[in-house]
C-alpha positions in Angstrom: -4.2 -7.6 12.4 -6.9 -6.6 10.0 -4.6 -7.2 7.3 -3.9 -10.9 8.2 -7.0 -11.2 5.0 -4.4 -9.1 2.8 -2.8 -12.4 1.1 -6.0 -14.3 0.5 -6.6 -12.0 -2.8 -4.2 -11.2 -6.1 -3.3 -7.6 -6.4 -5.0 -6.9 -9.3 -4.8 -3.1 -10.0 -1.3 -2.4 -9.4 -1.6 0.4 -11.7 -4.4 2.1 -10.5 -1.7 3.3 -7.9 -0.5 5.6 -10.4 -3.4 7.6 -11.3 -2.3 10.2 -9.3 -4.9 12.8 -10.4 -8.5 12.8 -10.6 -9.9 12.8 -14.2 -11.7 16.3 -14.2 -8.0 17.4 -13.2 -6.6 16.2 -16.4 -6.7 18.6 -18.9 -7.6 17.4 -22.2 -7.0 13.8 -21.4 -9.6 12.4 -23.7 -7.8 14.2 -26.8 -4.2 12.4 -25.6 -6.2 9.2 -24.5 -7.3 8.8 -27.8 -4.0 9.7 -29.8 -2.4 6.7 -27.9 -6.0 4.1 -28.3 -5.3 3.9 -31.8 -1.5 2.3 -32.1 -2.8 0.6 -29.1 -6.2 -1.0 -30.1 -5.8 -1.0 -33.6 -5.6 -4.6 -34.0 -2.8 -5.2 -36.4 -0.4 -8.1 -35.5 2.8 -6.2 -35.4 4.1 -6.0 -32.2 4.3 -2.1 -31.4 6.3 0.0 -28.7 4.3 2.9 -27.7 6.5 5.4 -26.0 5.4 8.4 -23.7 8.1 11.1 -23.3 7.7 14.2 -21.6 9.5 16.2 -18.9 9.0 15.0 -15.0 5.7 16.4 -13.6 4.4 16.7 -17.4 1.8 13.6 -17.0 3.3 10.8 -18.7 2.3 8.2 -16.2 -1.1 9.7 -15.3 -2.2 9.5 -18.9 -1.0 5.9 -19.3 -2.7 4.5 -16.0 -5.9 6.3 -17.3 -5.5 4.2 -20.5 -4.3 0.8 -18.9 -6.9 0.5 -16.4 -9.9 1.1 -19.2 -12.2 -1.8 -18.9 -12.0 -2.2 -22.7 -8.3 -2.0 -23.1 -8.2 -4.9 -20.6 -10.7 -7.1 -22.3 -8.7 -6.9 -25.3 -5.5 -8.6 -24.3 -5.0 -12.2 -22.7 -3.3 -10.5 -19.9 -1.4 -7.3 -18.6 1.2 -6.1 -16.4 2.8 -3.0 -15.3 6.0 -2.6 -13.9 7.9 0.7 -12.6 11.3 0.9 -13.4 13.0 4.3 -12.0 16.9 5.0 -12.2 17.8 2.5 -9.5 16.6 -1.3 -10.5 17.2 -4.6 -10.0 16.4 -6.1 -13.5 15.7 -9.4 -11.8 13.3 -7.9 -9.5 11.3 -6.5 -12.8 11.2 -10.1 -14.3 9.7 -11.0 -10.9 6.8 -8.6 -10.9 6.4 -8.8 -14.4 5.4 -12.7 -14.3 3.3 -12.3 -11.0 1.5 -9.2 -12.6 0.9 -11.3 -15.7 -0.4 -14.3 -13.9 -2.7 -12.5 -12.4 -4.7 -10.7 -15.2 -4.9 -13.7 -17.7 -8.2 -14.5 -17.0 -7.6 -18.6 -18.1 -4.7 -19.2 -15.3 -4.8 -21.9 -13.3 -1.3 -21.5 -11.7 -0.4 -19.7 -9.0 3.4 -18.7 -9.4 5.3 -19.7 -6.3 6.9 -17.5 -3.4 10.4 -19.2 -4.8 10.6 -16.9 -7.8 13.0 -15.1 -5.2 15.2 -17.7 -5.8 15.1 -17.8 -9.7 18.1 -15.8 -11.6 17.9 -13.7 -14.8 18.2 -16.3 -17.5 15.4 -18.9 -15.7 13.1 -16.1 -15.4 13.6 -15.2 -19.3 12.9 -18.9 -20.1 10.2 -18.8 -18.1 8.6 -15.5 -19.1 8.9 -16.7 -22.9 7.2 -19.8 -22.2 4.5 -18.0 -20.1 3.9 -15.2 -23.1 3.6 -17.6 -26.0 1.0 -17.4 -28.3 -0.8 -14.6 -25.6 -1.9 -11.1 -27.0 -0.3 -8.8 -23.9 -0.1 -5.4 -23.1 3.1 -4.5 -20.7 3.6 -0.9 -19.1 6.9 -0.4 -18.6 7.4 3.2 -16.2 10.2 5.7 -15.8 12.5 4.0 -18.1 15.9 6.4 -17.7 18.2 4.2 -20.2 18.3 1.9 -23.1 20.3 -0.7 -21.0 17.3 -1.9 -19.1 15.1 -2.5 -22.8 18.6 -4.7 -23.9 18.1 -6.3 -20.9 14.4 -7.4 -22.0 14.6 -8.1 -25.2 15.5 -11.9 -24.3 12.3 -12.2 -21.8 10.0 -10.8 -24.6 9.5 -13.4 -27.0 8.3 -12.7 -30.8 5.5 -14.7 -31.2 2.8 -13.2 -29.4 0.9 -11.5 -32.6 -1.1 -8.1 -31.3 1.4 -7.5 -28.1 1.9 -4.1 -27.1 4.6 -2.3 -25.0 4.0 1.1 -23.6 6.9 2.6 -21.9 7.2 5.8 -20.5 10.5 8.1 -20.0 12.1 11.8 -20.1 15.2 10.8 -22.6 14.2 10.7 -26.1 17.0 8.5 -26.6 15.0 5.9 -24.4 12.2 6.9 -26.8 13.2 6.2 -30.1 15.4 2.8 -28.9 14.7 0.3 -31.5 14.4 -2.9 -28.8 11.0 -4.8 -29.8 9.0 -4.2 -32.9 7.7 -1.4 -34.6 7.6 2.6 -32.7 5.1 5.0 -31.9 6.2 8.3 -30.3 4.0 10.3 -28.2 5.5 13.7 -27.0 4.1 15.0 -24.1 3.6 18.9 -24.4 3.6 21.2 -21.9 0.6 22.8 -21.6 -1.1 25.8 -23.6 -2.0 29.3 -21.6 -5.3 28.6 -21.9 -5.4 25.0 -20.8 -3.0 25.8 -17.8 -5.5 28.6 -16.3 -8.2 26.1 -16.5 -6.5 23.4 -14.6 -5.0 26.2 -12.3 -8.7 27.6 -11.4 -9.6 23.9 -10.7 -7.6 23.9 -8.1 -7.6 27.6 -7.0 -10.9 28.3 -7.0 -12.9 24.9 -6.5 -14.5 26.4 -3.2 -15.9 29.4 -5.4 -19.4 28.9 -6.4 -19.0 29.3 -10.1 -14.8 27.8 -10.0 -13.8 31.4 -11.3 -11.3 33.4 -10.3 -12.6 36.0 -7.9 -12.4 39.7 -9.6 -8.8 41.5 -8.5 -7.3 38.7 -8.9 -7.0 37.8 -12.5 -4.4 39.6 -13.8 -2.0 38.3 -10.8 -2.7 34.8 -10.8 -2.1 34.6 -14.5 1.3 36.4 -13.7 1.7 33.4 -11.6 0.4 30.6 -13.3 3.0 31.8 -16.3 5.7 30.8 -13.9 4.6 27.2 -13.6 5.6 27.0 -17.8 2.8 24.6 -18.7 3.8 22.0 -16.2 1.3 20.3 -14.9 2.2 19.0 -11.5 3.5 22.5 -11.3 0.3 24.0 -11.9 -1.6 21.4 -9.3 0.7 22.1 -6.7 0.7 26.0 -7.0 -3.3 26.1 -7.4 -3.6 24.1 -3.9 -1.2 26.4 -2.4 -3.1 29.4 -3.4 -6.6 27.5 -2.1 -8.3 30.0 -0.4 -5.2 32.8 0.3 -6.9 36.5 0.7 -4.9 39.1 -1.6 -2.6 40.3 0.5 -1.3 36.6 1.0 -1.6 36.4 -3.2 0.8 39.7 -3.3 3.2 38.2 -0.8 3.7 35.2 -2.5 4.0 37.1 -6.0 6.8 39.2 -4.8 8.7 36.3 -3.3 9.0 34.6 -6.4 12.6 35.0 -6.6 13.9 31.9 -5.5 15.8 29.6 -7.6 16.6 25.9 -6.9 18.1 25.3 -10.7 20.7 27.0 -13.1 18.0 25.8 -15.9 16.2 28.6 -17.3 13.3 26.9 -18.8 13.1 25.1 -15.0 13.3 28.5 -12.7 10.0 29.4 -12.9 8.9 25.7 -12.1 10.9 25.4 -9.4 10.1 28.7 -7.6 6.6 27.4 -7.5 7.5 24.1 -6.3 9.6 26.1 -3.7 6.9 28.1 -2.6 4.7 25.4 -1.7 7.2 24.2 0.5 7.8 27.8 1.7 4.4 27.8 2.5 4.5 24.8 5.0 4.4 24.9 8.8 8.1 24.3 10.6 6.7 21.1 11.6 5.4 20.0 8.1 8.6 20.8 6.5 10.4 18.5 8.5 7.6 16.0 7.6 7.6 16.6 3.9 11.5 16.5 3.8 11.7 13.2 5.3 9.6 11.6 2.8 12.6 12.1 0.1 14.6 9.4 2.5 12.6 6.7 0.9 13.9 5.1 -2.5 12.3 6.8 -6.0 9.0 5.2 -6.4 9.2 3.4 -2.9 5.5 3.1 -1.8 5.5 4.4 1.6 3.1 2.8 3.9 0.9 5.1 6.5 1.8 3.4 9.5 5.4 3.2 9.3 5.5 7.0 8.2 3.5 8.1 11.4 5.8 6.2 13.4 9.0 7.4 12.0 7.4 11.0 12.4 7.2 10.3 16.0 10.3 9.4 16.8 12.0 12.2 15.6 9.5 14.7 17.6 7.9 16.7 14.2 4.6 15.9 15.8 3.3 18.9 17.5 1.3 18.6 20.6 -2.5 19.8 19.8 -5.2 20.4 22.6 -7.6 18.2 22.1 -5.8 16.0 19.6 -4.0 12.5 20.2 -0.7 12.6 17.9 -1.8 10.0 15.6 -4.7 12.5 14.7 -2.5 15.2 14.2 -0.3 12.9 12.1 -3.1 12.4 9.7 -3.8 15.8 9.0 -0.4 16.4 8.3 -0.7 13.7 6.1 -3.6 15.3 4.4 -2.1 18.2 3.8 0.4 17.1 2.1 -1.7 15.1 -0.3 -3.8 18.1 -0.8 -0.8 20.4 -1.6 -0.1 17.2 -4.4 3.7 17.2 -2.2 2.7 13.3 -1.5 0.4 11.0 -4.2 -2.1 8.4 -2.8 -0.9 5.5 -4.0 -3.4 3.2 -2.2 -6.4 3.8 0.0 -8.3 1.4 2.3 -12.3 0.8 2.1 -13.6 4.2 2.8 -11.0 6.2 0.9 -8.4 6.5 3.6 -5.0 6.8 2.3 -2.7 3.5 3.3 0.3 4.3 1.1 2.0 7.2 -0.8 5.0 8.0 -2.9 6.7 10.9 -3.8 6.7 12.6 -7.1 10.2 12.3 -8.8 9.8 16.3 -9.0 9.1 16.9 -5.4 11.4 14.1 -4.2 14.2 15.8 -6.2 13.4 19.4 -4.7 13.0 17.6 -1.1 16.6 16.2 -1.4 18.1 19.4 -2.5 16.9 21.5 0.3 17.6 18.4 2.6 21.2 18.1 1.6 21.5 22.3 1.5 19.8 22.5 5.1 22.0 19.7 6.4 18.5 17.5 7.3 19.8 14.7 5.4 21.2 13.0 2.8 20.6 9.7 0.5 23.7 7.7 -0.2 23.8 5.6 -3.7 27.1 4.3 -3.4 28.8 6.8 -5.6 29.5 9.4 -3.5 32.3 10.8 -1.7 32.1 9.9 2.2 33.6 13.2 3.5 32.4 14.1 7.4 28.9 13.6 7.2 27.1 17.1 8.6 24.0 16.2 7.8 21.4 14.8 10.8 19.7 12.1 9.3 21.2 8.9 6.4 19.5 7.0 3.8 21.7 4.3 2.4 19.9 2.8 -1.2 23.1 0.9 -2.3 24.0 -2.5 -2.4 27.7 -1.4 -2.8 30.5 -1.6 -0.4 30.4 2.0 1.6 33.2 4.2 2.7 33.4 4.5 6.2 31.9 7.2 7.7 32.6 10.1 10.0 30.9 13.1 12.1 28.0 11.0 12.8 28.2 11.5 16.5 25.1 13.7 16.1 23.1 11.7 13.7 19.5 11.2 14.3 18.1 8.8 11.7 20.1 6.1 10.4 17.5 4.6 7.1 18.4 1.4 5.4 16.9 -0.5 2.1 19.6 -2.4 1.0 21.4 -5.1 2.7 23.9 -3.3 4.6 24.9 -5.5 7.6 27.2 -2.8 9.3 26.5 0.4 11.5 28.2 3.8 11.5 31.0 4.1 14.6 30.2 6.7 16.7 26.7 7.2 16.8 25.6 8.1 20.1 22.4 10.5 19.3 20.1 8.2 17.5 16.7 7.8 17.4 15.7 5.9 14.3 17.3 3.0 13.3 14.9 1.6 9.9 17.0 -1.9 9.1 14.5 -3.4 7.9 15.6 -6.5 5.3 19.1 -6.6 6.2 21.1 -9.6 6.0 22.2 -9.9 9.8 21.0 -12.4 12.3 22.1 -10.8 15.3 21.6 -7.1 16.9 24.8 -5.6 17.3 26.1 -4.6 20.6 26.0 -1.0 19.6 22.3 -1.0 19.4 21.7 -1.5 23.0 23.9 1.8 23.9 21.8 4.1 22.0 20.3 5.4 25.0 17.9 7.9 22.8 16.7 5.5 20.2 12.7 5.6 20.1 12.3 3.5 16.8 14.0 0.1 15.6 13.0 -1.5 12.6 14.2 -5.0 11.8 11.7 -6.4 10.3 12.4 -9.4 7.7 16.2 -9.8 8.8 17.5 -13.0 10.2 17.5 -12.1 13.9 17.1 -15.2 16.3 16.2 -13.6 19.5 17.2 -10.3 21.1 19.5 -9.7 23.9 18.5 -8.9 27.9 20.2 -5.7 27.3 17.7 -4.3 25.2 16.1 -3.0 28.3 18.5 -0.4 28.3 16.3 1.2 25.2 14.7 3.0 27.8 13.1 5.7 25.1 12.3 3.3 22.7 8.8 3.5 21.1 8.4 1.6 18.4 9.9 -1.9 17.7 9.0 -4.1 14.8 10.5 -7.7 14.9 7.7 -9.1 12.2 9.0 -11.6 9.8 11.8 -12.4 11.8 13.5 -15.9 13.7 12.8 -14.4 17.1 10.4 -17.0 18.9 10.4 -15.3 22.5 11.1 -12.2 23.8 13.3 -11.7 27.3 11.8 -10.9 30.4 13.9 -7.3 30.2 11.2 -6.5 27.8 9.2 -5.4 30.3 11.5 -2.0 31.4 10.8 -0.5 28.3 8.1 2.1 29.8 7.9 4.1 27.0 7.2 1.5 24.1 3.8 1.7 22.0 3.9 -0.5 19.5 5.2 -4.0 19.4 4.9 -5.4 16.2 6.7 -9.4 16.0 3.9 -11.6 13.8 4.6 -13.5 10.9 1.9 -13.8 8.4 1.5 -17.2 6.7 1.4 -17.6 2.9 -0.9 -20.2 2.0 -4.4 -19.0 3.5 -5.8 -22.6 3.1 -3.6 -23.2 6.4 -5.3 -23.1 10.0 -2.6 -21.0 11.0 -2.3 -17.9 9.7 0.1 -16.1 12.0 3.3 -17.2 13.8 3.1 -15.6 17.1 5.9 -14.8 19.6 6.3 -15.9 23.2 6.2 -12.8 25.7 6.6 -12.9 29.6 4.1 -11.6 31.8 6.3 -8.6 32.5 4.7 -6.9 29.3 1.8 -6.1 31.9 3.9 -3.5 32.7 3.9 -1.7 30.1 1.3 1.2 30.5 2.3 3.1 27.3 1.8 0.1 25.3 -0.6 0.7 22.4 -0.5 -2.0 20.0 0.9 -5.8 20.6 0.4 -8.4 17.8 0.4 -11.3 18.1 1.6 -12.8 21.5 1.2 -16.3 22.7 -1.0 -17.2 25.4 1.1 -19.2 27.5 1.2 -19.3 31.4 -1.4 -16.8 33.1 -0.5 -14.3 30.7 -4.1 -14.3 29.6 -5.1 -13.0 33.2 -2.1 -10.5 33.4 -3.5 -8.5 30.5 -6.3 -7.6 32.1 -4.9 -4.7 33.3 -3.4 -3.0 29.6 -6.6 -1.5 29.0 -4.8 1.2 27.3 -4.5 -1.1 24.1 -6.2 -0.4 21.0 -4.5 -3.4 18.9 -4.3 -6.7 20.3 -3.4 -10.2 18.8 -3.3 -13.4 20.8 -2.6 -17.3 20.1 -2.8 -20.6 21.2 -6.2 -19.8 23.0 -8.0 -22.7 24.8 -11.5 -23.3 25.0 -10.7 -22.8 28.8 -9.6 -19.6 28.7 -13.2 -18.5 28.3 -14.0 -16.5 31.1 -10.3 -14.9 31.9 -10.1 -14.0 28.3 -13.4 -12.5 28.0 -12.8 -10.1 31.1 -9.5 -8.9 30.0 -11.0 -8.2 26.6 -14.1 -6.7 28.4 -11.7 -3.9 29.9 -9.9 -2.9 27.3 -12.8 -0.1 26.0 -10.4 1.3 23.8 -9.5 -1.4 22.1 -10.5 -1.2 18.0 -8.4 -4.1 16.3 -8.4 -7.8 17.7 -7.1 -11.4 16.5 -7.9 -14.2 18.6 -6.5 -18.1 17.3 -6.7 -21.2 19.4 -4.1 -23.4 19.6 -4.9 -25.8 16.9 -7.8 -26.6 15.0 -9.2 -29.0 17.3 -10.0 -26.7 19.8 -12.8 -24.7 20.2 -13.1 -20.8 20.7 -15.4 -19.9 23.2 -16.3 -16.0 23.9 -19.9 -16.1 25.2 -19.0 -14.6 27.9 -18.2 -11.5 26.8 -21.2 -9.2 27.8 -20.3 -6.6 25.6 -17.2 -6.3 23.3 -15.2 -2.7 23.3 -17.7 -0.6 21.6 -15.0 1.2 19.4 -14.1 -2.5 17.5 -13.7 -1.7 14.3 -11.5 -5.2 13.0 -12.2 -8.5 14.4 -10.3 -11.8 13.3 -11.1 -15.1 15.0 -9.1 -18.1 14.0 -11.0 -21.6 15.4 -13.4 -23.4 15.5 -16.9 -21.9 16.9 -19.7 -24.0 18.6 -22.1 -21.0 18.1 -22.1 -17.2 16.7 -21.2 -15.2 19.7 -24.5 -13.4 20.9 -22.4 -10.0 21.2 -21.6 -10.2 17.4 -24.8 -8.1 16.6 -23.5 -5.0 18.9 -20.8 -4.5 17.0 -21.8 -1.1 15.4 -18.5 0.6 14.9 -16.9 -3.2 12.8 -15.5 -2.5 9.5 -14.0 -5.3 9.1 -14.6 -9.2 10.2 -12.7 -12.4 9.3 -13.6 -15.7 10.4 -10.9 -18.5 9.5 -11.6 -22.4 10.2 -15.2 -21.7 12.5 -17.1 -24.4 10.8 -20.2 -23.0 12.4 -23.1 -25.3 11.8 -25.6 -22.3 12.3 -26.2 -19.4 9.7 -23.8 -16.7 10.9 -25.1 -14.7 7.9 -28.2 -13.4 9.7 -26.8 -12.4 12.5 -24.4 -10.1 10.6 -26.7 -8.9 8.1 -27.3 -5.6 9.9 -24.0 -5.0 11.0 -24.5 -0.9 10.2 -21.0 -0.4 8.6 -19.6 -3.5 7.8 -17.2 -2.7 4.8 -14.7 -6.4 4.3 -16.2 -9.7 5.0 -14.1 -12.5 5.0 -14.9 -16.4 5.3 -12.4 -19.3 5.0 -14.1 -22.3 6.0 -16.2 -20.5 8.4 -19.4 -22.6 8.4 -20.5 -26.5 7.5 -23.3 -27.3 5.0 -24.0 -26.9 1.5 -25.7 -24.1 0.6 -25.2 -20.0 1.7 -28.2 -17.8 1.5 -27.4 -13.9 2.0 -31.3 -13.0 2.7 -30.8 -9.3 4.0 -28.9 -6.6 4.7 -24.7 -5.7 4.3 -25.9 -2.3 3.5 -22.2 -0.6 3.4 -20.3 -4.2 2.5 -17.8 -3.6 -0.3 -15.4 -6.5 -0.3 -16.7 -10.3 0.3 -14.3 -13.5 0.6 -15.7 -16.8 0.2 -12.8 -19.5 0.4 -12.3 -23.1 1.5 -16.0 -24.5 1.8 -15.2 -28.0 0.7 -19.5 -28.9 0.7 -20.3 -25.5 -0.9 -22.8 -25.8 -4.0 -25.0 -23.0 -4.1 -24.9 -19.5 -3.2 -28.0 -17.7 -3.4 -28.1 -13.8 -2.9 -31.4 -11.9 -2.8 -32.5 -9.2 -4.5 -31.4 -5.9 -2.6 -28.9 -7.1 -0.1 -25.5 -5.8 -0.1 -26.1 -3.2 -2.7 -22.7 -1.6 -2.2 -20.7 -4.6 -2.9 -17.7 -4.5 -5.5 -15.7 -7.2 -5.2 -16.4 -10.9 -5.0 -13.8 -13.3 -4.3 -14.9 -17.0 -4.2 -11.7 -19.4 -4.0 -11.4 -23.3 -3.1 -15.0 -24.0 -3.6 -14.7 -27.5 -5.6 -18.3 -28.3 -5.5 -19.7 -24.8 -6.4 -20.6 -25.6 -9.9 -22.8 -22.2 -10.6 -22.2 -18.7 -10.3 -24.1 -17.2 -7.0 -27.6 -17.0 -7.7 -29.1 -13.2 -7.9 -25.5 -12.0 -8.7 -27.5 -9.8 -11.5 -28.7 -8.1 -8.4 -25.1 -6.9 -7.4 -25.3 -3.6 -9.8 -22.4 -2.0 -8.1 -20.0 -5.3 -8.5 -16.9 -4.1 -10.4 -14.5 -7.6 -10.2 -15.8 -10.9 -9.8 -12.8 -13.6 -8.7 -12.9 -17.0 -9.0 -9.9 -19.6 -8.0 -9.4 -22.9 -7.6 -12.8 -23.9 -8.5 -14.1 -26.6 -10.4 -14.3 -26.1 -14.0 -17.6 -26.6 -14.4 -18.0 -23.1 -12.9 -15.4 -21.9 -15.1 -16.8 -22.8 -18.3 -20.7 -21.7 -17.6 -18.8 -18.2 -17.9 -15.8 -18.4 -20.2 -17.3 -19.0 -23.5 -18.7 -15.5 -23.7 -22.1 -14.6 -24.9 -22.5 -18.5 -25.2 -22.0 -19.3 -22.0 -25.2 -20.4 -19.6 -24.2 -17.5 -17.2 -23.2 -14.7 -19.7 -26.4 -12.5 -19.2 -26.1 -13.1 -15.5 -22.7 -11.6 -15.3 -22.4 -9.3 -18.2 -22.6 -6.5 -16.1 -19.4 -6.8 -14.1 -16.4 -4.8 -15.9 -13.4 -7.6 -14.8 -14.2 -11.3 -14.1 -10.6 -13.3 -13.6 -10.4 -17.1 -13.4 -8.0 -18.7 -12.2 
């Protein structure tokens, strides 16, 4: 529910997710970067393609991302975009992503492309892209290109009349790197690391806990021998360094003696594969399964933390640890895989906690090979012969018609990443059915007969209702029906005693609408689900608010259609939910008042609070939210100053205000010690924002939108020394002009310290 405001800000830094290695882990990065910066920034009008070619795991993407995210580079171009291709891609989806990325980055943009881009096909998309890029100097990164066919398809959408524009592409294929499809070519080959650099990189990982960061005496000879097995490949060196971290001499010798593992017949890669297999072999039994499971997601897929953890729970991969919750154990697994470089973090929250991951291609190939060999699971892309399936898990990645399945009676997981409408016949033991996005409008009868099913994901399908027979799924732990056409749940849902996660809301796309999510009607029998931890978002019909009082085990709750008359019952119910960490409350319409003064003390562990609806006053208990990290007030229309009453919250990191206050002035007098992100949106009368010195010293992102009467930048913005980005959307031209003319603008001196300024 905390993500309910995620649509309120553009995702401006897509490529930052590709910085898989910290800069201090990049050996020779300055020299490599300088070689590319020349042709990129030389100012020559001729269009240039900079091809970065090298083996998988050699650091191509990391190097290019380091350059792409450089502020000087971004200022040099009118707009920029990053797209990742991989071996399986959809050209039209790539063009849609390209249009959106370019539009987000263009500082003079005043147009937001509509979501109906999904209905536009290749020719129209190409025309739109040509028109959009006309007379703009742009930078485009095309990451992980495998074949020249894609480059032919991109000739038409990328126009000629764009002097000074640059394209950077990364590839493993020399033919792709040298292919003439757009302007002149500059080829940069990523060489494998020399012995000295390889040793330096290894030591940074393996001996980072040592006082001087050096290899202990007595180990250097063995360590250097092992590092040579990495063949100079950075990914293998970093993974090996993480593997050897804190190992004793006996373990070192054991690992050296086990280096007879081989995965490939390619002599050049045998050492590398041996090292990567060692990393796998060193994992615990449970962690091996968790790692292999990650390979079932498509190449370069962004794997959401919560989704992955629920899949692991359903499969029974998470061991029981005394004194720790299953969630805490799963989190420790993720930390371990990230530390070993077997998973890569692509998105973090405001505290640096990972939110999403991906697998490097090389690691994924390793996992898929092991999975297939051990019958753990297989990925089907459509071209394979579908003989008897001995694997326990199948992941479908193609839109092609698949041949019939056989031998699937003991299948445990069936994951679909396309539009597949049918299920294999004969499945009986299935625990996981991930059918998100499938083109189905009703649940097949065979699903409710899967007695062992623990995880059912129907997100984004066209299903209109769940059958009463859903009650047969007595072992179901996680049910996701978000973004479907389901408006109500059957009474029989109350029989699913093991259900822990019930996800069923649909986010609205227009963040200026009053309603930010669509809720689902639930029966009062939902209160019988004593294992339910998370439910979002339910309609407060009949006596439901009073009924949920017994659900004291909830950690996450979203509830809509609340009325002012519900105050006592609502507050009594919330009062007893002492484990609650996330809470969303939305009134039934914008004329209704949200009253919550009867809450004497809120749940002490509350971290995320979203309130939607008119507030007559600031609830007195706001000031006691000591663990709150995210506060979102939507259409509160408060007449009193809310800022002074939340300024002292010690852990507030994100604050989003959408039509939250009336009046023409907003003053940040004091406080907000940990705030890093501030959103101010839809204040029709606001004409002045004042920020006093020393207020919100850590803020990094300021987003102001739909404040038409605001004609100047916030007074005191120069005090925000850590501000990294200022985003202005749908504001007055007077405000735009005050900072849009470079050094000659009125407010240039006040905003010149901000690295990134976006105006739309």
